[in-house]
C-alpha atoms as one frame of an Amber mdcrd trajectory, in Angstrom:
protein
  93.709  74.289 116.848  95.220  70.873 116.075  98.096  69.957 113.721  95.465
  68.538 111.371  93.735  71.933 111.248  97.046  73.589 110.333  97.611  70.975
 107.641  94.196  71.712 106.171  94.775  75.467 106.084  98.199  75.039 104.467
  96.548  72.846 101.877  93.796  75.442 101.395  96.376  78.194 100.886  98.205
  75.989  98.418  95.059  75.193  96.444  94.099  78.862  96.230  97.584  79.967
  95.192  98.140  77.233  92.605  94.568  77.492  91.371  94.858  81.272  91.045
  98.085  80.978  89.072  96.598  78.516  86.587  93.235  80.292  86.425  94.853
  83.647  85.676  96.892  82.155  82.845  93.841  80.428  81.427  91.726  83.591
  81.524  94.474  85.612  79.836  94.779  83.065  77.037  91.008  82.946  76.686
  91.073  86.689  76.009  93.770  86.230  73.395  91.832  83.354  71.808  88.709
  85.512  71.628  90.782  88.157  69.814  90.232  90.890  72.361  92.557  93.863
  72.250  95.769  93.528  74.248  94.759  96.390  76.510  91.428  94.753  77.291
  93.114  91.411  77.888  95.593  92.969  80.288  93.360  95.407  82.138  90.092
  93.474  82.167  90.671  89.743  81.786  93.964  89.639  83.701  92.365  91.680
  86.474  89.279  89.441  86.394  91.429  86.332  86.566  93.498  87.485  89.518
  90.454  88.942  91.313  88.409  85.746  91.112  90.094  83.954  94.072  89.357
  86.798  96.491  85.799  86.903  95.148  85.233  83.196  95.689  86.332  83.321
  99.342  83.477  85.620 100.455  80.951  83.849  98.197  81.841  80.486  99.694
  81.845  81.919 103.231  78.440  83.610 102.804  76.642  80.865 100.901  78.240
  77.612 102.027  79.666  78.143 105.518  77.077  77.285 108.142  78.165  79.382
 111.101  77.159  82.563 112.875  80.381  84.232 111.707  79.950  83.358 108.020
  78.711  86.815 107.029  81.538  88.486 108.954  84.113  86.285 107.225  82.612
  87.146 103.851  82.538  90.882 104.535  86.113  90.789 105.874  87.328  89.057
 102.714  85.473  91.585 100.546  87.010  94.573 102.342  90.519  93.178 102.711
  91.240  92.799  98.993  90.892  96.451  97.862  92.632  97.618 101.039  95.691
  95.502 100.295  95.633  96.299  96.570  95.310 100.045  96.991  97.916 100.343
  99.718 100.447  97.528 100.114 100.562  96.254  96.512 100.798  99.794  95.113
 103.640 100.471  97.539 105.473  97.291  96.506 105.192  98.249  92.824 106.753
 101.623  93.596 109.450 100.061  95.766 110.319  97.478  93.099 110.575 100.180
  90.443 112.819 102.265  92.715 115.164  99.430  93.690 115.516  98.356  90.049
 115.672 101.876  88.586 119.074 101.270  86.960 117.939  98.069  85.287 114.687
  99.718  84.196 116.569 102.843  83.029 114.005 105.224  84.475 113.031 106.639
  87.852 109.305 106.910  87.164 106.444 104.513  86.516 105.229 104.561  82.931
 101.422 104.499  82.941  98.396 104.939  80.735  97.192 108.000  82.662  93.767
 108.182  81.027  93.028 104.509  81.639  94.419 104.469  85.198  92.525 107.602
  86.242  89.312 106.149  84.784  89.822 102.903  86.738  90.455 104.744  89.986
  87.512 107.099  89.426  85.182 104.099  89.060  86.666 102.518  92.184  86.310
 105.655  94.300  82.675 106.265  93.294  81.552 102.643  93.739  83.462 102.095
  96.971  82.190 105.377  98.427  78.647 104.180  97.680  79.378 100.836  99.356
  80.694 102.592 102.468  77.697 104.938 102.527  75.300 101.972 102.386  77.070
 100.393 105.358  76.665 103.588 107.382  72.957 104.057 106.654  70.702 104.552
 109.691  68.693 101.449 110.549  65.489 103.050 109.265  67.031 103.339 105.798
  68.493  99.814 105.549  65.797  98.918 103.023  67.714 101.035 100.492  70.434
  98.374 100.373  68.063  96.047  98.553  67.641  98.632  95.801  71.038 100.355
  95.584  72.870  97.044  95.875  71.922  96.369  92.256  73.755  99.497  91.034
  77.197  97.900  91.209  76.719  95.256  88.499  75.556  97.603  85.699  78.267
 100.065  86.781  80.891  97.382  86.182  79.422  96.549  82.781  79.598 100.250
  81.924  83.266 100.180  82.924  83.861  97.149  80.681  82.141  98.913  77.790
  84.353 101.978  78.175  87.504  99.864  78.324  86.633  97.632  75.391  85.686
 100.537  73.141  89.034 102.255  73.676  90.623 102.754  70.228  93.852 101.065
  69.216  97.067 102.805  70.172  98.822 104.802  67.520 102.026 106.398  68.829
 105.399 104.713  68.952 105.344 104.647  72.751 101.839 103.170  72.721 102.935
 100.413  70.353 105.844  99.633  72.676 103.417  99.355  75.593 101.142  97.103
  73.534 104.108  94.881  72.759 104.910  94.704  76.473 101.359  93.552  77.172
 101.679  90.846  74.519 104.919  89.588  76.054 103.512  89.646  79.590 101.410
  86.534  78.996 103.313  83.299  79.430 102.685  80.013  77.621  99.563  78.135
  78.733 100.628  75.921  81.647  98.561  72.890  80.614 100.114  73.044  77.137
 103.619  73.159  78.618 102.954  70.113  80.807 101.404  68.138  77.970 104.475
  68.791  75.839 106.671  67.500  78.658 104.592  64.308  78.601 105.253  63.919
  74.900 101.921  65.241  73.604 102.241  67.498  70.572 100.791  70.870  71.570
 101.830  74.329  70.447 102.448  76.278  73.623 102.274  79.584  71.777  98.897
  78.810  70.162  97.062  76.341  72.447  93.655  74.998  71.355  90.507  76.465
  72.905  89.493  73.181  74.590  92.783  73.065  76.501  92.418  76.681  77.611
  88.892  75.965  78.867  90.115  72.832  80.645  92.739  74.841  82.519  90.168
  77.486  83.476  87.639  74.916  84.770  90.122  72.764  86.702  91.856  75.734
  88.335  88.491  77.325  89.183  87.491  74.123  90.978  90.773  74.134  92.923
  90.176  77.722  94.068  86.623  76.846  95.091  87.730  73.886  97.236  90.565
  75.903  98.783  88.204  78.786  99.574  85.811  76.395 101.315  88.546  75.078
 103.618  89.901  78.584 104.187  86.516  79.981 105.272  86.129  77.133 107.766
  89.642  77.758 109.107  89.004  81.487 109.637  85.808  80.632 111.519  87.618
  78.146 113.798  90.644  80.402 114.314  88.606  83.470 115.266  86.611  81.384
 117.765  89.744  79.828 119.268  91.512  83.192 119.679  88.398  85.081 120.721
  88.892  87.606 117.912  86.416  89.256 115.565  85.924  86.907 112.589  85.715
  89.932 110.295  89.124  91.133 111.507  90.776  87.740 110.988  89.319  87.460
 107.475  90.238  91.074 106.747  93.935  90.379 107.295  94.312  86.699 106.378
  92.070  86.478 103.294  94.153  88.892 101.170  97.307  86.954 102.025  95.772
  83.854 100.485  94.179  85.527  97.488  96.276  88.571  96.586  99.698  86.906
  96.473  99.390  85.806  92.813  98.199  89.254  91.784 100.942  91.006  93.726
 103.583  88.639  92.360 102.445  89.151  88.766 102.454  92.939  89.087 105.896
  92.973  90.699 107.323  90.728  87.978 105.849  92.968  85.282 107.285  96.026
  87.070 110.692  94.365  87.268 110.593  93.744  83.529 109.566  97.337  82.809
 105.996  96.439  81.832 104.544  99.209  83.980 101.289  99.793  82.105 100.017
  96.255  82.571 101.364  96.067  86.142  99.402  99.113  87.288  96.446  98.297
  85.035  96.164  94.850  86.593  95.936  96.294  90.109  93.674  99.236  89.246
  91.387  97.019  87.165  91.142  94.516  90.017  90.222  97.353  92.402  87.301
  98.265  90.131  86.239  94.615  90.022  86.463  94.373  93.816  84.375  97.510
  94.313  81.610  96.108  92.105  81.143  92.322  92.025  82.095  91.236  95.584
  80.600  94.392  97.096  77.257  93.749  95.390  77.294  90.242  96.897  78.014
  91.656 100.347  75.363  94.368 100.130  72.638  92.058  98.789  73.365  88.824
 100.668  74.574  90.023 104.082  73.432  92.712 106.546  76.458  94.707 105.257
  77.391  95.920 108.719  81.124  96.581 108.736  81.819  97.154 112.411  84.749
  99.319 113.569  87.503  97.297 111.878  85.639  96.968 108.601  84.701 100.640
 108.540  88.287 101.745 109.118  89.513  99.310 106.442  86.956 100.655 103.949
  87.910 104.259 104.722  91.607 103.501 104.218  90.946 101.660 100.946  88.885
 104.603  99.738  91.624 107.034 100.780  94.210 105.010  98.851  92.107 105.252
  95.695  91.618 108.986  96.163  95.335 109.545  96.774  96.355 107.587  93.668
  93.729 109.334  91.542  94.931 112.750  92.718  98.576 111.809  92.139  97.879
 110.707  88.567  95.806 113.785  87.780  98.249 116.249  89.362 101.706 114.714
  89.025 101.697 112.438  85.958 103.724 114.077  83.214 103.679 112.506  79.778
 102.318 109.231  81.202 105.190 109.109  83.710 104.268 108.939  87.407 106.743
 109.701  90.228 107.428 106.612  92.342 106.757 108.603  95.507 103.082 108.612
  94.526 102.894 104.854  95.021 105.023 104.924  98.167 102.536 107.307  99.759
  99.674 104.806  99.658 101.764 102.170 101.444 101.853 104.300 104.577  98.070
 103.882 104.879  98.434 100.112 105.266 101.005 100.561 108.029  98.675 102.939
 109.846  95.821 100.427 109.534  97.918  97.562 110.911  99.070  99.802 113.777
  95.425 100.618 114.524  94.507  96.916 114.562  97.383  96.004 116.899  96.558
  98.884 119.234  92.862  97.934 119.282  93.547  94.251 120.030  96.071  95.039
 122.775  93.935  97.763 124.319  90.769  95.713 124.054
């Protein structure tokens, strides 16, 4: 591992982070421009935008990285995202809400219980199927080629259910809708053009500028993901570690930071519905699109680390679903419900450290 290698990986991280930030903003504005409902823009397009970086990493690793460990890197990146979202990011949302409870003027997390429980139900079912496919006996591996196609139509069904949700009617619902409107910042490209003296309305940017931001940022993420996949391959070989394990831990750090940061900022500002919706919606996306790629394009063999990570991610979804169904009162969720999932991530990291030291 040379200084030049470290420079490349820092650059790759930077490209993914900056690209993800711009891509997310562009996708959100595209939803607004297409006149989608605010709930759909927040829960579907925002989640899609922030989930794209962690989807590109495994795609690039599987399709464009020519090494024996490419499939392991891809599978590790696929598994690491929902694990981090369902455990660590959920915990950080709860912790942020607790530490800022005086500023927020409440000690609970305000949620759309029906929408959140639906998201988590989809995640649990799809992710349980993905785990079951990985654990199939060798004689039944042919089923992956058939059942791997279930995930895409399942996600389209989820989109249909979200997009057909009727407009909100109560006073509280209108307040939440207003929060979702305010959560989207001015289009970055429009802001920079105005600084250069070009006349552009930041609040109502033209469609061509929105598309330009989406395309350019997507390209940045793609290039960063390519360098990152190569780095994980080299690092795992140099340290003698399982490539899947390295990708499982490092990939989410590169791809989930924008998503985590956005959700924490929204939580800080009291915009709880979109904060939780962004994470839960991304978990559904992760259990469908990247998983289908892994099942159909790789042997989908998780190994011990991947299996444990998948089990913990599934447990986090089950715990959150049960908490919402049992403890949410009037769309208010106790913060302890989110804290509980964070403990699963600590247990997983402890397991990894113990396994590496003992092995």
